[in-house]
C-alpha positions, 0 to 999 in steps of 0.5 A, a space after each residue: 499500500 501506499 500511504 498518500 495525502 488527498 484535500 478534502 474541503 467540506 460540504 454542507 452537512 458534512 461531519 468527519 464521520 462521514 468523512 472518515 467512512 468515504 476515505 475509509 480511514 479513522 476519524 481520529 486520524 483526521 482529527 488529529 492529523 487537522 488538529 480539529 478543537 472541534 470536530 463536530 463543527 465543520 465549516 463548509 469550506 473549510 480544507 482537510 487532510 485525509 492519510 489514504 492508501 493508493 485510492 483517489 474517488 472520482 469528485 464533480 468536475 475531475 479528469 485525468 488530469 486534474 487528478 494526476 496534478 492533484 496529486 503529483 502523478 504523470 497523467 500517463 500514468 495515471 491513466 496506466 494504473 486504472 487499465 480498464 476506466 477511460 479519460 473521456 467519460 471518468 464518473 463521480 464515484 469512481 475508484 482509481 488506483 494512484 501509482 507509485 510517483 517519483 516525489 520532486 527535490 526539492 530544499 525547503 527554508 522558514 523563517 523563525 523569529 526567536 521567542 518564548 514558546 515557538 519552538 513547538 512551531 519549528 519543532 511542527 515543521 521539521 520534518 519538513 525542513 531543508 533550513 531553518 532561517 533566524 530571524 534577525 540580526 540586525 545590524 548597525 552603522 558601524 558593522 555591529 549585530 543584535 541578535 534577535 532574542 534570547 531563545 534564539 539559545 535553546 531553538 539552536 540547539 531544537 535544531 541541532 537535535 535535527 536534520 535541519 540546517 540553521 540560517 543566520 538572516 541580518 537585516 537593516 532593520 533598525 527602531 522596527 522597521 527597513 532603514 536606507 540610513 544603516 544600509 547607506 552606510 554600509 555600503 559606503 564603508 570598506 571598514 565597515 563591511 569587513 567589521 560586519 562580515 568579522 562579526 557574522 563569521 564570529 557568530 556563525 562558528 560560535 553557534 553553529 549556523 551553517 550560512 547567511 541570509 542577507 537581508 537588505 530592504 528598502 535601499 533606495 533607486 541608487 544602491 543596486 551597484 554598490 549592493 552587488 559589491 557587497 553581496 558579491 563580499 560576503 559571498 566571497 569570505 563565507 565561501 572562502 570557509 565553507 557556509 552557503 550565503 542566500 538572500 531575498 528579493 522583493 517580487 520584480 516581474 521585469 529588471 527595470 521596476 522601478 520603486 525603493 523596494 526594488 531597484 537594488 535586488 539586481 536578479 541576476 547578479 544576487 544569482 551568479 553569486 548566491 547559492 540560491 535567492 527566496 523571492 518575496 512572493 507575498 504582500 501583495 494584499 498588505 495591513 495597510 493595502 486594499 483587501 485582496 490575497 496575500 498572494 495572488 498566483 497570478 502574480 507570483 508567476 509573474 514573479 517566478 517566470 520573470 527570475 526564471 529568465 536571468 535566473 539558474 531555476 535550482 537557485 531559485 526559492 519561491 515564498 509562500 504565506 501560513 497567514 492571511 488578514 482580516 480587513 474592516 468593509 468598506 476598506 478606507 487608505 489610510 485607515 484602520 489596518 487588517 488584522 494577520 490570520 492563522 489558518 486556523 484562527 481564520 477558520 474558528 471565524 469562520 464558523 464563529 460567525 456562520 461564514 460560509 468560505 468560498 475560495 477564488 479559484 483564479 488568485 487560489 486564495 480562500 476569502 469569505 465576508 462576515 459582519 460582527 458585533 458591531 454590524 461593520 462588515 469585514 473579508 478576510 482572505 487566507 491560504 487554505 491547503 487547496 492554496 499550497 497545494 497550486 502553491 507546489 505545483 508551481 514550485 513543481 512546474 517552474 522547475 525549482 530548486 523548492 520554496 520557503 516560508 515567512 512565518 513559522 509562527 504563523 502555525 498551520 502544521 497540517 502544510 508539513 506533511 502535504 509537503 512531505 508527502 508531494 516532496 523529496 525534502 532535502 
């Protein structure tokens, strides 16, 4: 028997017991895998991860090709495994045998900010991670480093007991925001750069970091050459001591894209000097902006397509967010910021207000509307397991090296077994 993780979208009137009978599994398996705190009160439209054997029952709207895509199987292999089934006349209720499939080899990174209690978040994800990037060491204008929360030590100790390699992230964050002044002070002085690199190497050796992630943002429109020189210098120094180096890149769709977030990030150059890059493919929908999916897949695909045109695909990690937002309506620029939510918080909110979760098939995002106790209308956009499946397919179909998650503090425990089912994580 071959185990497959299937994604089930809850329909009106369904219960865990009924779903379990349909898939031939024990109800407790569904409850435990999905961390259901109220298994008798499912929300219409929520997604459940179902552990099943190598069979799939055809649903309305399915085709051989959509089923194959769902499980990362070649359509021809699925047809060969079901010689008595005609692809042209596939009917709901037909039971398909799922062939063994080659899982796509990938590296998976997760960012995590150390603070009390986050070790559990790492432990949940550990089996599906290649790297854990600890966010973040703040640099100052003199090349000094400020470590993250004191719980970093306990987090690194937890990582040492696994096959995951820790990365150290450095940022130009000052006073809670990315600082162009701090970046300019570093980029404009060789002495400051040398001091910063020496400090980075000291910390990496002392604490057992395997690699470095450079995340300098909002550098302005004239810093591209200076930033290129800096990342090359860092890369050369760290490579001499066998450390890996990566960088986080703003989500660009062309080399000519303007804006203070974009212009200093030279995709082609980073692709040459870095071991891999992380595309920050999120925050189209952001807390201070108008309601929309955080990572609409049409936009993510545009960034990936541009990146692949100038960076080897084997060096690209595509970011996937683990959170959504709850906006109050009507949206007013400069008004109240949207509230960030985990997947479970979003589903619980839908249950509380008797909302039905819908799915935007074009952008691969879950959403729902509700009215609160004060009569205010809201809309919530978030990622569910259908979103994850679509994002994973984009990684595979684009030949990327893997994916990166922001941020493990936003708990979504079903994602990790889905990854290990779909990918051979390096």
